[in-house]
C-alpha positions in Angstrom: 5.4 -13.2 26.3 1.9 -12.7 27.7 -0.9 -15.0 26.6 -2.8 -12.3 24.5 0.5 -11.4 22.7 1.3 -15.1 22.0 -2.2 -15.7 20.6 -2.0 -12.7 18.3 1.5 -13.7 17.1 0.1 -17.1 16.0 -2.8 -15.4 14.2 -0.4 -13.1 12.4 1.8 -16.0 11.3 -1.3 -17.8 9.9 -2.4 -14.8 7.9 1.1 -14.1 6.6 1.1 -17.8 5.5 -2.3 -17.4 3.9 -1.1 -14.3 1.9 2.0 -16.1 0.7 -0.1 -19.0 -0.6 -2.4 -16.6 -2.5 -0.9 -16.0 -5.9 -2.6 -12.6 -6.3 -1.3 -11.3 -3.0 -0.3 -7.7 -3.7 -0.2 -4.2 -2.4 2.0 -2.7 0.3 1.8 -1.0 3.7 3.4 2.0 5.2 3.3 3.2 8.8 2.7 6.9 8.7 2.4 7.8 12.3 3.0 5.6 15.3 0.6 7.8 17.3 -1.6 10.7 16.5 -2.6 10.9 20.2 -6.2 9.7 19.6 -7.9 6.7 18.1 -9.5 7.5 14.7 -13.0 6.3 15.2 -14.4 8.7 12.5 -12.6 9.9 9.4 -13.3 12.4 6.6 -11.1 13.7 3.7 -11.5 17.4 3.0 -10.9 19.4 -0.2 -7.6 20.8 1.2 -6.1 17.4 1.4 -6.5 17.2 5.1 -8.3 14.4 6.9 -10.3 15.2 10.0 -10.5 12.4 12.6 -12.1 12.1 16.0 -13.0 9.5 18.6 -15.1 10.5 21.7 -14.7 12.9 24.6 -15.5 10.4 27.3 -12.6 8.0 26.6 -10.7 9.9 29.3 -7.5 11.9 28.6 -6.0 11.2 25.2 -2.2 11.2 24.4 -2.4 14.6 22.6 -2.6 17.9 24.5 -4.7 20.8 23.3 -2.4 23.7 22.3 -1.6 26.7 24.5 -2.8 25.2 27.7 -6.4 25.1 26.4 -8.9 22.9 28.3 -12.4 21.7 27.7 -14.8 22.3 30.6 -17.8 20.0 30.4 -19.6 19.2 33.7 -21.8 16.7 31.9 -18.9 14.6 30.6 -19.1 11.0 31.9 -15.3 10.5 32.1 -13.5 13.9 32.6 -15.2 17.2 33.3 -12.0 19.2 32.8 -10.0 17.8 29.9 -6.9 19.5 28.5 -6.4 16.8 25.8 -7.6 16.6 22.2 -10.2 14.1 20.9 -10.0 15.3 17.3 -7.1 15.9 14.9 -6.5 17.3 11.4 -4.0 15.2 9.4 -2.1 16.6 6.4 -1.2 13.4 4.6 1.1 15.0 2.0 3.2 16.6 4.8 2.5 13.7 7.2 1.8 16.1 10.0 -1.2 16.5 12.3 -2.6 19.2 14.7 -5.0 19.0 17.6 -8.6 20.2 17.2 -11.2 20.9 19.9 -14.6 19.3 20.0 -16.8 20.7 22.7 -19.4 17.9 23.1 -19.3 14.1 22.8 -19.0 12.9 19.2 -19.1 9.2 20.0 -20.7 7.1 17.3 -21.9 10.2 15.3 -22.3 10.8 11.6 -21.8 13.4 8.9 -21.3 14.4 5.3 -19.5 17.0 3.2 -21.9 19.7 2.0 -21.9 21.3 -1.4 -19.6 24.1 -0.2 -17.0 21.7 1.0 -17.7 22.1 4.7 -18.0 19.0 6.9 -21.4 19.1 8.6 -21.3 16.5 11.4 -24.2 15.5 13.6 -25.2 13.8 16.8 -23.2 11.7 19.2 -23.7 10.8 22.8 -24.8 12.5 26.0 -24.4 16.3 25.5 -23.6 15.7 21.8 -26.7 13.8 20.8 -28.5 16.8 19.3 -25.5 18.9 18.2 -24.6 20.0 14.7 -20.9 20.6 14.2 -19.3 22.4 11.2 -15.7 22.1 10.2 -14.4 24.3 7.4 -11.2 23.4 5.5 -8.6 25.9 6.3 -5.1 25.8 8.0 -6.3 27.3 11.3 -10.0 26.3 11.4 -11.5 24.4 14.3 -14.9 22.9 15.1 -18.0 25.2 15.4 -21.0 23.7 17.3 -24.7 24.5 17.1 -26.6 23.4 20.3 -29.9 21.7 19.8 -29.5 21.8 16.0 -31.2 18.4 15.6 -34.9 17.6 16.1 -34.0 14.2 17.6 -31.2 12.5 19.4 -28.9 11.0 16.8 -26.6 8.2 18.0 -25.5 5.6 15.3 -27.4 7.4 12.5 -26.5 7.7 8.8 -26.2 10.9 6.8 -26.3 11.4 3.0 -26.0 14.5 0.8 -29.1 15.1 -1.4 -29.4 16.7 -4.9 -31.1 19.7 -3.4 -28.1 20.5 -1.2 -29.5 19.3 2.1 -28.3 16.4 4.2 -30.7 13.7 5.3 -30.1 12.1 8.7 -31.6 8.7 9.1 -32.2 6.6 12.2 -30.0 6.2 15.3 -30.6 4.4 18.5 -34.3 4.5 19.4 -35.0 6.8 16.5 -37.2 5.3 13.8 -37.3 8.5 11.8 -35.3 11.0 9.7 -34.7 14.7 9.4 -32.9 17.2 7.3 -30.1 19.7 7.7 -30.3 22.6 7.2 -33.9 23.0 8.3 -35.0 25.4 5.6 -37.9 23.2 4.4 -38.8 20.7 7.1 -38.0 21.4 10.7 -39.2 18.3 12.4 -38.4 14.6 12.4 -40.5 12.3 10.1 -41.4 8.7 11.0 -39.9 5.9 8.9 -41.6 2.6 10.0 -39.0 0.5 8.1 -36.5 1.3 10.9 -38.7 -0.1 13.6 -39.6 -3.1 11.4 -35.9 -4.0 11.1 -35.1 -3.6 14.8 -34.3 -6.9 16.5 -35.4 -6.7 20.1 -32.5 -6.6 22.5 -29.9 -6.5 19.7 -31.1 -3.9 17.2 -29.1 -5.0 14.1 -30.3 -1.9 12.2 -28.1 0.9 13.3 -25.9 2.9 10.9 -28.2 1.8 8.0 -26.5 1.7 4.6 -27.9 4.6 2.5 -27.3 5.3 -1.1 -28.7 7.9 -3.5 -30.2 6.0 -6.4 -30.0 7.3 -10.0 -33.7 8.2 -9.9 -33.2 10.5 -7.0 -34.7 8.1 -4.4 -32.8 6.6 -1.5 -31.8 2.9 -1.2 -31.9 2.2 2.5 -30.6 -1.1 3.9 -31.0 -2.2 7.5 -30.5 -5.6 9.2 -31.0 -8.0 6.2 -33.3 -6.1 3.8 -33.8 -2.8 2.0 -36.3 -0.4 0.6 -36.3 2.3 -2.1 -37.5 5.5 -0.4 -39.0 8.7 -1.8 -37.9 11.1 0.9 -39.7 14.0 -0.8 -43.1 12.4 -0.4 -42.3 10.1 2.5 -43.2 7.0 0.5 -41.7 3.5 0.1 -41.4 3.1 -3.6 -40.1 -0.5 -3.6 -39.4 -3.2 -1.1 -36.4 -5.4 -2.0 -36.1 -9.1 -1.1 -34.4 -10.2 2.1 -30.8 -11.3 1.6 -30.8 -15.1 1.2 -30.2 -16.8 4.5 -31.6 -13.7 6.4 -28.4 -13.0 8.4 -28.0 -9.5 9.8 -25.5 -7.1 8.2 -26.1 -3.9 10.2 -24.6 -2.7 13.5 -23.8 -4.5 15.8 -23.7 -7.5 13.4 -21.6 -5.1 11.4 -21.0 -5.7 7.7 -20.3 -3.1 5.1 -21.7 -1.9 1.8 -21.0 0.1 -1.3 -22.9 1.5 -4.3 -20.8 0.0 -7.1 -19.3 2.4 -9.6 -21.9 4.1 -11.8 -21.2 3.5 -15.5 -22.7 4.3 -19.0 -23.8 7.6 -17.7 -25.2 8.8 -21.1 -27.6 5.9 -21.3 -31.4 6.5 -21.0 -31.6 4.0 -18.1 -28.5 3.9 -15.9 -27.9 0.7 -13.9 -27.1 0.9 -10.2 -25.8 -2.0 -8.1 -25.2 -2.4 -4.4 -22.8 -4.8 -2.8 -23.1 -5.8 0.9 -20.3 -7.9 2.4 -19.6 -9.6 5.7 -21.3 -9.2 9.1 -22.1 -11.5 12.0 -24.7 -14.3 12.1 -27.8 -14.2 14.2 -26.9 -14.7 17.9 -23.3 -13.5 17.5 -23.8 -10.3 19.5 -25.5 -11.9 22.5 -23.1 -14.9 22.4 -20.1 -12.5 22.3 -21.3 -11.0 25.6 -21.0 -14.4 27.1 -17.5 -15.0 25.7 -18.6 -17.1 22.8 -17.3 -15.7 19.5 -19.2 -17.0 16.5 -17.5 -17.0 13.1 -18.2 -13.9 11.0 -20.1 -14.1 7.7 -18.0 -14.9 4.7 -20.6 -13.9 2.1 -21.3 -10.9 -0.1 -24.7 -10.1 -1.6 -25.0 -8.1 -4.8 -28.2 -6.6 -6.2 -29.1 -4.4 -9.2 -31.4 -2.0 -7.4 -32.7 -0.5 -10.7 -33.8 -3.9 -12.1 -37.5 -4.4 -12.6 -37.2 -7.7 -10.7 -34.2 -7.3 -8.4 -32.7 -10.4 -6.8 -29.6 -10.8 -4.5 -26.7 -12.8 -5.9 -24.5 -14.4 -3.3 -20.7 -14.7 -3.4 -18.2 -16.1 -1.0 -15.2 -14.1 0.2 -11.8 -15.6 0.8 -12.0 -14.6 4.5 -14.9 -14.1 6.9 -15.1 -10.5 8.1 -17.2 -8.5 10.6 -16.5 -4.8 11.2 -14.7 -4.5 7.8 -14.6 -1.4 5.6 -15.4 -1.2 1.9 -13.5 1.5 0.0 -14.1 2.4 -3.7 -10.8 2.8 -5.6 -10.3 5.2 -8.5 -9.9 2.2 -10.9 -13.4 1.0 -10.2 -12.5 -1.9 -7.8 -13.5 -2.2 -4.2 -11.1 -2.8 -1.3 -12.3 -4.8 1.7 -10.1 -3.9 4.7 -10.0 -4.0 8.5 -12.2 -6.1 10.8 -12.4 -9.3 12.7 -13.0 -13.0 11.8 -15.4 -13.7 14.7 -17.6 -12.0 17.2 -19.5 -8.7 16.7 -19.2 -5.0 17.1 -19.1 -3.8 20.8 -16.7 -3.5 23.7 -14.4 -6.5 23.8 -16.7 -8.5 21.5 -14.5 -9.2 18.4 -11.8 -11.8 18.0 -9.4 -13.0 15.2 -8.3 -9.8 13.5 -8.5 -10.0 9.7 -5.1 -8.5 8.7 -5.5 -9.3 5.0 -7.3 -6.8 2.7 -9.2 -8.3 -0.2 -9.7 -6.6 -3.6 -13.1 -7.1 -5.3 -13.2 -6.7 -9.1 -16.9 -6.1 -9.9 -16.5 -6.5 -13.6 -15.0 -10.0 -13.4 -17.2 -13.1 -13.4 -18.4 -14.7 -10.3 -15.6 -16.9 -8.9 -12.8 -14.6 -10.1 -13.7 -11.3 -8.4 -11.8 -11.6 -5.1 -8.0 -11.2 -4.7 -6.3 -11.4 -1.3 -3.7 -8.6 -0.7 -0.6 -8.4 1.5 -1.5 -8.2 5.2 -0.8 -5.5 7.7 0.6 -6.4 11.2 -1.7 -4.0 13.1 -5.2 -5.3 14.1 -8.0 -2.9 13.1 -10.9 -4.1 15.1 -14.0 -2.2 16.5 -13.9 1.5 15.8 -11.4 1.3 12.9 -11.6 3.6 9.8 -10.3 3.9 6.2 -10.5 6.5 3.5 -9.3 7.0 -0.1 -6.7 9.8 -0.5 -6.1 12.0 -3.5 -2.8 10.1 -4.3 -4.9 6.9 -4.6 -3.6 5.4 -1.3 -6.0 4.2 1.4 -5.5 5.8 4.8 -6.2 3.4 7.7 -6.6 4.2 11.4 -8.4 3.6 14.6 -9.3 0.4 16.6 -10.4 0.8 20.2 -12.6 -2.0 21.4 -12.4 -0.7 25.0 -14.7 1.7 26.9 -11.5 3.8 27.6 -8.0 4.1 26.3 -6.3 0.8 27.2 -2.8 0.0 26.1 -1.7 -2.9 28.3 -2.8 -6.4 29.3 -5.5 -6.7 26.6 -5.7 -8.7 23.4 -6.1 -5.6 21.2 -4.7 -2.4 22.7 -6.2 1.0 21.8 -4.6 1.9 18.5 -3.4 5.4 17.9 -1.4 4.8 14.7 -2.0 5.7 11.1 -1.1 3.5 8.1 -1.4 3.7 4.4 -2.3 0.8 2.1 -1.0 1.2 -1.5 -2.8 -1.0 -4.0 -0.7 -2.6 -6.7 -1.6 0.1 -9.2 0.9 2.3 -7.3 3.9 0.0 -7.9 6.8 1.7 -9.6 6.7 -0.8 -12.4 3.5 0.9 -13.6 5.0 4.4 -13.7 5.2 4.4 -17.6 1.5 3.8 -17.7 0.5 6.3 -15.0 -1.2 9.5 -16.3 -0.3 12.8 -14.8 -3.0 15.5 -15.1 -1.4 18.8 -16.2 -4.7 20.7 -16.9 -7.0 21.8 -15.5 -5.6 22.8 -12.2 -7.1 21.5 -9.0 -10.2 23.3 -7.7 -11.6 23.9 -11.2 -15.4 24.3 -11.5 -17.4 22.0 -13.8 -21.0 22.0 -14.9 -23.5 19.3 -15.4 -23.8 17.6 -18.8 -20.8 19.4 -20.3 -17.8 18.2 -22.3 -14.8 18.5 -20.1 -11.2 18.5 -21.5 -8.4 17.1 -19.4 -4.7 17.1 -20.5 -2.5 14.4 -19.3 1.1 13.1 -19.8 1.4 9.4 -20.2 5.1 8.6 -20.8 4.9 4.9 -21.9 4.5 5.2 -25.7 1.3 5.2 -27.8 -2.0 5.2 -25.9 -5.0 3.2 -27.0 -8.2 5.4 -26.7 -10.1 2.5 -25.2 -7.7 2.1 -22.4 -8.3 5.6 -20.9 -11.2 6.4 -18.6 -12.1 9.4 -16.3 -13.6 8.7 -12.9 -15.0 11.0 -10.2 -15.0 10.1 -6.5 -17.1 11.6 -3.7 -15.0 11.5 -0.5 -16.9 9.7 2.3 -17.5 10.1 6.0 -16.3 6.8 7.4 -17.2 5.3 10.8 -18.3 1.9 12.1 -17.6 0.1 8.8 -19.6 2.4 6.5 -18.5 5.2 4.3 -21.4 7.6 4.1 -21.9 9.5 0.8 -19.3 7.4 -1.0 -19.8 7.1 -4.8 -17.6 6.7 -7.9 -18.8 7.8 -11.3 -17.1 6.4 -14.4 -17.2 9.1 -17.1 -15.1 7.1 -19.6 -13.9 9.2 -22.4 -15.5 10.8 -25.5 -12.3 11.2 -27.3 -8.5 10.9 -26.7 -6.3 13.1 -28.9 -2.5 12.9 -29.0 -0.8 16.3 -28.7 2.8 15.2 -28.9 5.5 14.7 -26.4 3.5 12.0 -24.6 0.7 14.5 -23.9 -2.9 13.7 -24.6 -6.2 15.5 -24.4 -9.0 13.5 -22.9 -12.6 14.7 -23.4 -15.2 13.4 -21.0 -18.8 14.4 -20.4 -19.8 15.3 -16.8 -22.9 13.8 -15.1 -26.2 15.0 -16.3 -27.9 15.7 -12.9 -27.6 15.9 -9.2 -29.3 12.5 -8.9 -26.1 11.0 -10.3 -23.8 13.3 -8.5 -25.0 16.0 -6.0 -23.3 19.3 -6.3 -20.1 19.5 -4.4 -16.4 18.7 -4.4 -15.1 15.5 -6.1 -11.8 13.9 -6.8 -11.2 13.5 -10.5 -8.9 10.8 -11.8 -7.7 9.7 -15.2 -7.2 5.9 -15.4 -5.0 4.3 -18.1 -4.9 0.5 -18.3 -6.1 0.3 -14.8 -3.5 2.7 -13.4 -4.9 5.9 -11.9 -3.4 9.3 -11.9 -3.1 11.4 -8.8 -6.5 13.0 -8.4 -7.4 16.7 -8.7 -10.2 18.4 -6.9 -13.1 19.7 -9.0 -16.3 21.4 -7.9 -19.5 20.2 -9.7 -22.2 22.9 -10.0 
C-alpha cells in the first residue's frame, strides 16, 4: 500500500468511527457512475431532468470521446490544440445515462444561471473563454452554442444571479471589480463596484466567487471575504453595509466557505424576513501557508444574519466538523445539507488535506446547539472542484474533485475523480413511505402566476392527515461550482387549506409568491412536504 493510500485509509476509518459515535448519523450513499469521463467541476439541473456538467478544456484529453470522430480544434488551448475528447456531459439521472457535449472554449472556473425560459446561460472562463457567453437549451439532442465577445469584461471566478426583470447580473471575477448584465438590452458596459476592490486581500484575493442573493426588497446581498453589502443594482448604490463576521476570517475563494439564503417563509406577511447562513472557510494565512506545504485547520464556524433586520448582527455557531471547500444545498424540507470539502488547507492546486467525508444536516428552525446532525459518510473524497445539486427526486447528486492542473489518477493523495454519487437524506428511507405525498395533479410543466391560489392534489397513504403537517415548497435549481450554488433559493408556501377527497387523496391549496423579488420568473421544482417527508417534485413555470 502506497503512503498516500495508507494515510487516506486511516482518515476514512476515523470518519467512519465518528459517524458511528454520532447518534443522529443518517442518510445513505449510492454510486451512480464509476466514471462519466470528465470531472464535474460545474453542475446545473435543467427542467428536463438532465444535469449539465463540465470541467475545463485545458486539462488535456478526458476519458470520454466526442461522438462520431468529432474533434475540437483550438490553436489557443494551453494543453491540447486538437482534442477529440469531451469536457462536458449531460446526465439523465432517472435513466442513469450520460452523453458527451462539446464546449468550444475554456469554461474553467466560469459561472452561470438558468434564465426565465429555462435555458442555461453560462458565462466566462479562462483564456479564449473569458468573454464568452454559452447557451444550453434543454432537449435530447441539444449542444452548447457560444457567443464570442458577449461579455464586456473578462469573467473568471465571477458570480451570476437571475434578476426579477429577467436579466442575469454577473459580478466580479479575477481582477474585475465591477459587474455587468446579460442580455445587454439596457446596459452594455461594465459598471464599477468598489466593494470588490475593498475586499481584495493583496496576493491572496479572498473575494472571488462572491456569495450573491436576491433580497426580498429586490436589492442584492453581496458577500465577499468576511463582510457584505446590500446593493441597489438599478441605481448602482450601496443601500446598507453589514458588520464584518466576528473574528474577521475570510470565507470567499480561495479561503472557500459556502453560503445559502435560508428558506423564505411567511410569504403573505407585510415584511418578510430573510436570513443568510455562511459556513466554513479557511483562516487568514491558510492559502499562502498551503503553498509551502503547511495546511492550517479549516474554520469550524457558521455565521447567520437576518439581512432584513433594522440592526442586523451575525450570530456564530460551531459545526461538528471543520470544513473548507464544502457545499451547502437547500433540501425540499427546509433543511440545509453541508457536504464535500476538506478539513485543512485552502482551495487551489494540491492545497487541501483531510477530506471531510461526513455530510452534516443543518436544521435552521431548531435552537442554537441543536441544529447540526452528522450524517453517514461517503468513501470518496470530494476536494477542490467538487459539486453537488438537488434533484427532482429529493436526492443530492455529488460529483467532481480534481485538485490537479491536469487529470491525475496515480501516485497522488486525491486522484482526479470522475465518478457520480447520490446522497439520500433520511427522509427517503422506506420506513417513511406511508407519510410520503405523491403529487397527482397538476402535471409537471404547469404554468403558475404570481399571487394566485394554486390547488395541488396528492395521495398520502398513511391514514388521516393533519392540515398543520402539510407544506408546499418551491426550489430554484442552482448553478453549482467552487462551493457556491448560484441562484439557489427555497420558498415555503405552506398551505391555505387541506381538504380530504377520499381514498387517501387530498387537495392542498397554496398561494404563489407575490412578486419577482421573492421568486424571479422561471422554472421551479414544487414539492409537497408532509411531516418533514417530501414528495417527488414537479416542474412548474412561474410567470
